[in-house]
C-alpha positions as CSV (number, residue, x, y, z in Angstrom):
1,M,-21.5,-5.4,36.1
2,K,-22.7,-4.2,32.7
3,A,-20.8,-1.6,30.7
4,G,-21.9,-0.2,27.4
5,I,-20.8,2.3,24.8
6,I,-22.7,5.6,25.0
7,G,-20.6,7.5,22.4
8,L,-18.0,6.9,19.8
9,G,-16.2,9.2,17.4
10,T,-13.5,9.3,14.8
11,Y,-11.3,12.0,13.1
12,T,-9.1,11.6,9.9
13,P,-7.0,14.4,8.3
14,D,-8.1,16.1,5.2
15,T,-4.6,15.6,3.8
16,R,-4.4,12.2,1.7
17,M,-1.9,10.0,-0.1
18,D,-3.4,7.8,-2.9
19,A,-2.2,4.5,-4.3
20,A,-0.3,6.3,-7.1
21,E,1.8,8.2,-4.6
22,I,2.6,5.1,-2.7
23,A,3.6,3.3,-5.8
24,E,5.8,6.3,-6.9
25,R,7.6,6.3,-3.4
26,S,8.0,2.5,-3.0
27,G,8.5,1.4,-6.6
28,I,5.7,-1.0,-6.3
29,P,3.2,-1.0,-9.2
30,E,0.1,1.0,-8.6
31,H,-2.2,-1.9,-9.3
32,V,-0.5,-4.0,-6.7
33,I,-1.0,-1.2,-4.1
34,R,-4.7,-1.1,-5.0
35,E,-5.5,-4.7,-5.4
36,K,-3.1,-6.7,-3.3
37,F,-2.3,-4.1,-0.5
38,G,-5.9,-3.0,-0.5
39,V,-5.1,0.8,-0.5
40,Q,-7.0,3.3,-2.7
41,S,-5.9,6.2,-0.4
42,K,-5.2,6.8,3.1
43,P,-5.2,10.0,5.4
44,I,-1.9,11.4,6.4
45,P,-1.3,14.2,9.0
46,G,-1.5,17.8,7.9
47,P,-0.6,20.9,9.8
48,G,-1.8,20.6,13.5
49,D,-2.6,17.0,13.3
50,T,-0.6,16.0,16.4
51,T,-1.4,12.6,18.0
52,S,-3.2,14.3,20.9
53,A,-5.1,16.8,18.5
54,M,-6.5,13.9,16.5
55,A,-7.6,12.1,19.7
56,I,-9.2,15.3,21.0
57,A,-11.1,15.8,17.8
58,A,-12.5,12.2,17.8
59,S,-13.3,12.6,21.6
60,R,-15.3,15.7,21.0
61,R,-17.4,13.8,18.5
62,A,-18.0,10.8,21.0
63,I,-19.1,13.3,23.6
64,E,-21.4,15.0,21.2
65,M,-23.0,11.5,20.3
66,A,-23.4,10.7,24.0
67,G,-24.9,14.0,24.8
68,I,-23.0,14.4,28.0
69,D,-21.2,17.2,29.9
70,P,-17.4,16.4,29.8
71,A,-17.5,17.0,33.5
72,E,-19.3,13.6,33.9
73,I,-16.1,11.8,32.7
74,D,-14.3,10.1,35.6
75,V,-11.3,8.7,33.8
76,V,-9.6,9.5,30.6
77,I,-7.4,6.7,29.1
78,Y,-5.1,7.5,26.3
79,N,-4.8,4.4,24.3
80,G,-3.3,5.7,21.1
81,G,0.2,5.5,19.6
82,Q,3.4,5.9,21.5
83,H,4.6,8.4,18.8
84,K,3.1,11.2,20.6
85,D,3.5,15.0,20.5
86,Y,6.5,14.9,22.9
87,L,8.6,12.1,24.3
88,N,8.1,11.1,27.9
89,W,4.7,12.7,28.1
90,L,1.1,12.0,29.1
91,A,-1.2,12.8,26.4
92,G,-4.3,11.8,28.2
93,L,-4.0,14.7,30.7
94,K,-3.9,17.2,27.8
95,I,-6.9,15.5,26.3
96,A,-8.9,15.7,29.5
97,H,-8.0,19.4,29.9
98,E,-8.9,20.4,26.3
99,L,-12.1,18.6,26.6
100,G,-13.1,20.1,29.9
101,A,-13.2,16.8,31.6
102,V,-12.4,18.7,34.8
103,N,-13.2,15.9,37.2
104,A,-11.2,13.1,35.4
105,W,-7.8,11.6,36.2
106,S,-5.8,10.2,33.4
107,F,-3.2,7.7,32.3
108,D,-1.7,6.5,29.0
109,M,-1.5,2.9,28.0
110,E,-0.8,1.0,24.7
111,A,-1.1,-2.5,23.3
112,M,0.0,-1.1,19.9
113,C,-2.9,-1.9,17.3
114,G,-4.8,-4.0,19.9
115,S,-5.0,-1.0,22.2
116,M,-8.7,-0.2,21.7
117,M,-9.8,-3.7,22.9
118,A,-7.2,-3.6,25.7
119,G,-8.6,-0.3,26.6
120,I,-12.1,-1.6,26.8
121,E,-10.8,-4.4,29.2
122,V,-8.9,-1.8,31.4
123,A,-11.9,0.5,31.6
124,R,-14.4,-2.2,32.5
125,S,-12.0,-3.4,35.2
126,L,-11.6,0.1,36.6
127,M,-15.4,0.4,36.8
128,V,-15.6,-3.0,38.6
129,A,-12.9,-2.2,41.1
130,N,-14.3,1.4,41.8
131,E,-18.0,2.0,41.7
132,E,-17.4,5.6,41.8
133,Y,-16.2,5.4,38.2
134,Q,-19.3,5.7,36.0
135,T,-18.0,7.0,32.8
136,V,-14.7,6.3,31.1
137,L,-13.3,7.8,27.9
138,L,-10.9,6.0,25.7
139,A,-9.0,8.5,23.4
140,S,-6.6,7.5,20.7
141,G,-4.4,9.3,18.1
142,Y,-2.2,7.5,15.6
143,R,0.4,8.7,13.0
144,N,3.0,5.8,13.1
145,G,3.1,6.3,9.4
146,D,5.8,8.9,10.2
147,M,8.0,6.0,10.9
148,I,7.7,4.4,7.6
149,D,10.5,4.6,5.0
150,F,9.1,3.6,1.6
151,T,12.6,2.6,0.4
152,V,12.7,-0.2,3.0
153,P,10.9,-3.1,1.2
154,E,11.1,-5.3,4.3
155,T,8.4,-3.0,5.9
156,S,6.1,-2.9,2.8
157,F,3.4,-4.5,4.9
158,M,3.2,-1.3,6.8
159,Y,3.0,1.1,3.8
160,D,-0.8,1.2,4.4
161,L,-0.3,3.1,7.7
162,G,-2.5,6.3,7.9
163,A,-3.3,8.9,10.5
164,G,-6.4,9.6,12.6
165,G,-8.0,9.5,15.9
166,A,-10.8,7.6,17.6
167,A,-12.7,7.6,20.9
168,L,-15.2,5.5,22.9
169,L,-17.2,6.5,26.0
170,L,-18.1,3.6,28.2
171,R,-20.7,3.9,31.2
172,R,-21.1,1.7,34.1
173,G,-24.5,-0.1,34.1
174,H,-25.4,1.0,30.5
175,E,-27.5,-1.7,28.9
176,E,-27.3,-0.5,25.3
177,N,-24.2,-1.3,23.2
178,E,-23.0,-3.6,25.9
179,I,-19.6,-5.0,26.0
180,L,-20.1,-8.8,26.3
181,G,-16.6,-10.3,26.4
182,T,-12.9,-9.8,25.6
183,A,-9.9,-12.0,24.8
184,F,-6.2,-11.4,24.4
185,R,-3.1,-13.5,23.4
186,G,0.5,-12.2,23.3
187,D,3.8,-13.6,21.9
188,G,7.0,-11.9,23.1
189,S,9.1,-13.8,20.7
190,F,8.3,-10.8,18.3
191,A,9.2,-8.3,20.8
192,E,12.4,-6.9,19.0
193,D,11.6,-8.1,15.4
194,C,10.1,-4.9,14.1
195,V,11.4,-1.8,15.7
196,V,12.5,1.8,15.3
197,E,16.2,1.2,16.2
198,V,17.0,4.7,17.2
199,G,15.5,7.4,19.6
200,G,15.0,5.0,22.6
201,A,17.0,4.0,25.6
202,S,18.7,1.1,23.8
203,K,20.5,3.6,21.5
204,W,21.1,6.8,23.5
205,P,22.5,9.4,23.1
206,M,21.4,9.9,19.6
207,E,23.9,10.8,16.9
208,P,23.3,13.3,14.0
209,E,22.9,10.4,11.5
210,D,20.2,8.8,13.6
211,A,17.7,11.3,12.3
212,Q,17.7,9.3,9.0
213,R,17.1,6.1,10.8
214,M,13.9,7.0,12.6
215,H,11.9,4.4,10.8
216,F,10.7,0.8,11.4
217,V,13.0,-2.0,10.3
218,I,12.7,-5.8,10.3
219,R,15.8,-7.4,11.9
220,D,15.4,-11.0,10.7
221,V,13.2,-11.0,7.7
222,E,12.9,-14.7,7.1
223,S,12.4,-15.5,10.7
224,F,9.7,-12.8,11.0
225,K,7.8,-13.9,7.9
226,K,7.9,-17.5,9.2
227,K,6.5,-16.8,12.6
228,L,3.8,-14.5,11.1
229,G,2.8,-17.2,8.6
230,E,2.5,-19.7,11.4
231,R,0.9,-17.8,14.2
232,T,-1.0,-14.7,12.9
233,L,-4.3,-16.2,11.8
234,P,-4.4,-18.9,14.3
235,N,-4.2,-16.4,17.0
236,F,-6.8,-14.1,15.4
237,Y,-9.1,-17.0,15.4
238,H,-8.3,-17.9,19.0
239,V,-9.2,-14.6,20.4
240,I,-12.2,-14.2,18.4
241,R,-13.6,-17.5,19.5
242,E,-12.5,-17.1,23.1
243,A,-14.2,-13.7,23.3
244,L,-17.3,-15.3,21.6
245,R,-17.3,-18.0,24.3
246,K,-17.1,-15.6,27.1
247,S,-20.0,-13.7,25.5
248,G,-22.2,-16.8,25.3
249,L,-22.0,-16.7,21.5
250,T,-20.8,-18.8,18.6
251,E,-19.3,-17.9,15.2
252,T,-22.7,-18.3,13.6
253,E,-24.1,-15.5,15.8
254,I,-21.5,-12.8,14.4
255,D,-23.5,-10.1,12.6
256,Y,-20.5,-7.7,11.9
257,L,-16.8,-7.9,12.0
258,A,-14.9,-4.7,12.9
259,I,-11.4,-5.8,11.8
260,L,-8.2,-3.9,11.2
261,H,-7.0,-3.2,7.7
262,F,-4.5,-5.6,6.2
263,K,-4.0,-7.0,2.6
264,R,-7.2,-7.9,0.8
265,S,-6.3,-11.7,0.5
266,T,-5.8,-12.1,4.3
267,H,-9.1,-10.1,5.0
268,N,-10.9,-12.6,2.7
269,L,-9.3,-15.5,4.4
270,V,-10.7,-14.3,7.8
271,L,-14.3,-13.9,6.4
272,E,-14.2,-17.3,4.8
273,E,-12.9,-18.8,8.2
274,L,-15.7,-17.3,10.0
275,G,-18.4,-17.9,7.4
276,L,-19.0,-14.2,6.8
277,S,-20.0,-12.2,3.8
278,P,-18.4,-9.0,2.6
279,E,-21.6,-7.2,3.7
280,Q,-20.8,-8.1,7.3
281,T,-17.8,-6.0,7.5
282,T,-16.1,-2.9,6.0
283,Y,-12.9,-3.1,4.1
284,L,-11.0,0.0,4.9
285,D,-9.4,0.7,1.5
286,E,-10.1,4.4,1.8
287,Y,-8.4,4.6,5.2
288,G,-5.5,2.0,5.2
289,H,-4.4,0.9,8.6
290,I,-4.8,3.6,11.4
291,G,-3.5,1.5,14.2
292,Q,-6.0,0.9,17.2
293,N,-8.5,3.2,15.4
294,D,-9.5,0.8,12.8
295,Q,-12.2,-1.0,14.7
296,I,-14.1,2.3,15.6
297,I,-13.7,3.5,12.1
298,S,-15.1,0.2,10.9
299,L,-18.0,0.5,13.5
300,E,-18.9,4.0,12.4
301,E,-18.8,2.9,8.8
302,G,-21.0,0.0,9.6
303,L,-23.6,2.1,11.3
304,R,-23.5,4.7,8.6
305,S,-24.1,2.2,5.9
306,G,-26.8,0.3,7.7
307,K,-24.7,-2.9,7.9
308,I,-25.1,-2.7,11.7
309,T,-28.6,-2.7,13.1
310,D,-30.1,-2.9,16.5
311,G,-29.3,-6.2,18.4
312,D,-26.3,-7.1,16.1
313,N,-23.4,-8.9,17.7
314,I,-20.2,-7.0,16.7
315,V,-16.7,-8.6,16.9
316,M,-13.8,-6.1,17.1
317,V,-10.5,-7.5,16.5
318,G,-6.9,-6.3,15.8
319,A,-3.4,-7.2,16.4
320,G,-0.3,-5.1,17.5
321,I,3.3,-5.5,16.6
322,G,5.1,-7.0,19.5
323,F,2.8,-9.2,19.2
324,V,-0.6,-9.0,20.8
325,W,-3.9,-10.2,19.4
326,A,-7.0,-8.6,20.9
327,C,-10.8,-9.0,20.5
328,A,-14.0,-7.4,22.2
329,V,-17.6,-8.5,21.5
330,V,-20.2,-5.8,21.6
331,R,-24.1,-6.2,21.3
332,W,-25.2,-3.2,19.6
333,G,-28.5,-1.6,20.8
334,R,-30.5,-3.4,23.4
335,G,-30.4,-6.9,22.0
336,K,-32.7,-8.8,19.8
337,E,-36.1,-10.1,21.0
338,T,-36.3,-13.9,21.7
339,T,-39.5,-15.9,21.2
């Protein structure tokens, strides 16, 4: 069964934090933030930019691009950040209601920053299992930057966290912008390495001083760094190559890489490994890392700049703390003519 993208949309707040402010808050020189961290500026939430509100704004743009009535949507999957408007709360149902998706049911899921690719996999599986599901909306909002303390140097790799929303509309049987293949890999040995230690069931009830501890920490810095160094890039390459294999493609057939934001040197290493040029991707230095939204932001930027054209093979790849690596391959347009 084929499934393709009929609409996509993103939203980023107008409020921004630039490299100078990150430098001032963290004590890291501004040129290091710009050059090594690869952040010129990033969007941060302003008034009204709740997680669900940003997902709704992005979803409206996806619906507009698709040119459909929201009543055509059968399922809304919220695949954004767990840091939602309220604790123990389903964001997807609010999103469906606000959009006028009156015929949709909804649920929330997350694979951290691999959630957009995981959402694609789940949406396709739902459409295979139930032929009545013709149109599925993936809606994401993200503002985990609220959980970053710039005085905690161990989490400096997360100083690039921004805020925003993204959405994809998938349709059963749609032959354009077809989802070709997906691949995933998980490593639970990271499960409790990088966490917010308060506010969850493992530390309840909260105490007054816990309000000052609502931020990410690394529990064993040396172990965490060692595992990241050994496993991060090999697992990125594994899911990319596996998703390509399932798609009947090779690395030489990648036309565009929609990859999450991380430090510039790692970004360049990935391009070198895959034999890609900077013109075959978008480095998100004016966004930072907006979680599971990065791939859709990159896709939108690639289309806007002309880096993506009809028939291009797009590799969407990301990784989520915990740790899960995720990849999806999309053929944009109707495919290239063969002779």
